[in-house]
C-alpha positions in Angstrom: 4.7 -6.0 19.0 5.8 -5.6 15.4 2.3 -5.4 14.0 1.4 -2.6 16.5 4.6 -0.8 15.5 3.7 -1.1 11.8 0.2 0.2 12.4 1.4 3.2 14.4 4.1 4.1 11.9 1.7 3.5 8.9 -1.0 5.6 10.5 1.5 8.4 11.1 2.8 8.3 7.6 -0.8 8.5 6.2 -1.7 11.3 8.5 1.5 13.4 7.7 1.2 12.4 4.1 -2.2 14.0 3.9 -0.8 17.2 5.5 2.1 17.3 3.0 0.0 16.4 0.0 -0.6 20.0 -1.2 3.2 20.7 -1.4 4.6 20.9 -4.9 7.0 17.9 -4.3 5.4 14.5 -4.1 6.5 13.8 -0.5 2.9 13.5 0.7 2.0 10.9 -1.9 5.1 8.9 -1.1 4.3 8.9 2.6 0.7 7.9 2.0 1.8 5.0 -0.2 4.3 3.7 2.3 1.8 4.1 5.1 -0.9 2.1 3.2 1.7 -0.6 2.5 2.4 -0.9 6.2 -1.3 -0.9 7.2 -2.6 -3.2 4.5 -1.6 -6.6 6.1 -3.6 -5.7 9.2 -6.6 -3.6 8.0 -9.1 -5.2 5.6 -10.4 -1.8 4.4 -6.9 -0.8 3.2 -6.6 -4.2 1.5 -9.8 -3.6 -0.4 -8.6 -0.1 -1.5 -5.3 -1.4 -2.8 -7.0 -4.4 -4.5 -9.4 -1.9 -6.2 -6.5 0.3 -7.3 -4.6 -2.7 -8.7 -7.7 -3.8 -10.7 -8.4 -0.3 -12.0 -4.7 0.3 -13.0 -3.1 -2.8 -14.5 0.2 -1.1 -14.9 0.4 -0.5 -11.2 -0.3 -4.2 -10.7 2.5 -5.1 -13.1 5.0 -2.8 -11.3 4.1 -4.2 -7.9 4.6 -7.7 -9.1 7.9 -6.8 -10.8 9.4 -5.4 -7.6 7.8 -7.9 -5.2 10.9 -10.0 -4.6 13.1 -6.9 -3.9 10.9 -5.5 -1.1 10.8 -6.3 2.6 8.6 -9.2 3.8 5.8 -6.9 5.2 5.4 -5.3 1.8 5.6 -8.7 0.0 2.8 -9.9 2.3 0.7 -6.8 1.3 1.3 -7.5 -2.4 0.2 -11.1 -2.0 -2.9 -10.2 0.0 -4.1 -7.5 -2.3 -3.7 -9.4 -5.6 -6.7 -8.6 -7.7 -9.1 -11.4 -8.5 -9.4 -12.0 -12.2 -12.9 -11.6 -13.5 -14.9 -14.8 -14.2 -14.9 -15.7 -17.9 
């Protein structure tokens, strides 16, 4: 039941975040971020998107790892599942 609830809430946050995105305050961006964090453990496309973002922006990856232990379990699961693969040397 909880995964369904996460998916419904995450989808709603992404949807309303897209509506609020043009506003001058960053509420839309915050809502989209939280929505993706809730959707990522269950939807592989969102996992790939987050993994790509973490690879492209190493500072984002560092911040996610820095706050990992302070976040709820569903967000920790997302951080672990979307850890970028280091390039082969």
